[in-house]
Structures are given as structure tokens and as C-alpha cells.
C-alpha positions in Angstrom: -58.4 8.9 131.5 -59.5 10.8 128.5 -62.3 9.1 126.9 -62.6 11.4 123.6 -58.2 11.7 122.6 -56.5 11.0 119.8 -52.8 11.1 118.3 -52.1 10.9 114.4 -49.1 11.2 112.4 -49.1 11.9 109.3 -48.3 14.7 106.5 -50.0 18.2 105.7 -51.4 17.9 102.8 -52.1 21.9 102.0 -50.3 24.9 103.2 -52.3 26.1 106.9 -54.8 28.5 106.6 -54.3 30.9 110.0 -56.5 33.5 111.2 -55.1 35.8 113.7 -57.0 38.0 116.0 -56.3 40.7 118.7 -54.8 38.2 121.2 -54.9 34.8 120.0 -54.8 33.1 116.1 -56.2 29.9 114.9 -54.7 27.7 112.1 -57.3 25.1 109.8 -55.0 22.6 108.3 -55.7 19.0 106.1 -53.8 16.1 107.7 -52.8 12.8 105.6 -52.9 9.2 107.7 -51.9 6.5 106.0 -52.3 2.7 106.8 -51.0 -0.5 105.1 -52.7 -3.9 105.1 -52.9 -7.0 103.4 -55.8 -7.8 101.9 -58.0 -11.7 101.9 -55.0 -12.2 98.9 -52.5 -11.4 99.9 -52.4 -8.0 98.5 -50.9 -5.1 100.6 -53.3 -2.4 100.2 -52.1 1.3 101.4 -55.1 3.7 102.3 -54.5 7.2 102.7 -57.3 9.0 105.3 -57.9 13.2 105.6 -58.6 14.8 108.3 -59.1 18.4 109.3 -57.2 19.5 112.0 -57.9 23.0 113.9 -55.9 24.3 116.7 -55.7 27.7 119.0 -52.5 29.5 120.0 -51.5 28.8 123.1 -48.0 28.9 124.9 -47.7 25.5 124.6 -48.5 25.4 121.2 -45.8 25.2 118.3 -45.7 28.3 115.9 -48.1 27.6 113.2 -44.9 29.4 110.8 -43.2 26.1 111.1 -45.8 24.0 109.7 -46.4 24.0 105.5 -47.5 21.6 103.1 -45.5 18.2 103.0 -44.2 18.8 107.0 -44.8 15.4 109.3 -46.5 16.2 112.3 -47.8 14.2 115.4 -51.2 15.9 116.5 -53.2 15.3 119.8 -56.4 16.1 120.6 -60.1 15.5 120.4 -62.8 14.7 118.0 -65.5 17.3 117.5 -68.5 16.8 115.3 -69.6 19.7 113.0 -73.1 19.9 111.3 -73.6 21.8 108.5 -76.0 22.3 105.5 -75.5 22.1 102.0 -76.5 24.8 99.4 -79.4 21.9 98.4 -80.8 22.3 102.1 -79.1 18.3 102.7 -77.6 18.7 106.5 -74.9 16.9 106.7 -72.1 16.2 109.7 -68.4 15.7 109.5 -65.6 15.6 112.0 -62.4 17.6 113.0 -59.7 17.6 115.3 -59.4 20.2 117.7 -55.5 20.0 118.6 -54.3 20.3 122.1 -50.9 19.8 120.8 -48.5 19.8 117.7 -45.2 18.4 117.1 -42.8 18.0 114.6 -41.6 14.7 113.7 
């Protein structure tokens, strides 16, 4: 059983950035997932969460050119922390999903 596994279904928020190297490519995109629930007052609340996705090309991966803004996809992968320092010198941490597979819905 995998302990660091995530599966997300959502819509691509911006056109992906694709960088090509000699024998591989990497794609970065923003994925929006939506969740609906009722609050204590009975009102339906819709919440959108944005996820940073990174995918490396491999034989099992979808052709990156098939993905564009608005495309509905399923991403499977693992969560990876990203540490960085802001311009003001404050150290921060965020998370990204390293995709092992991407499927069109």
C-alpha cells in the first residue's frame, strides 16, 4: 500500500507550461478541484482548491499537448513539499503534486 498517494479530479486553470529537454519534458499546471457541502445553517457552500501539478514525460503519460486551460483531468501521484524563500527573506513551504499519471475525463 502506498502511504503518499493522491488522486484528484478537476479542471486545468491555466495553459500548462511545458519545458522540453533532450530526451524528456516536464509540464507544470494549476488544477482546480471543487467540493460542495452544507454549512450549519443549511447553506450549500462550494469551495475551490488550487493544486500545483508537475508531470515528467514517460511512455505511460498522456501527450502533454492534449492538455489546455479548461481540460478536465484525473491526476494520480504523490505530494511533495517545496521550500522557498520570499524576496523579503521569509522561508515558506508549499506543496505540489508530482503526477505519475494523467487521464482525460
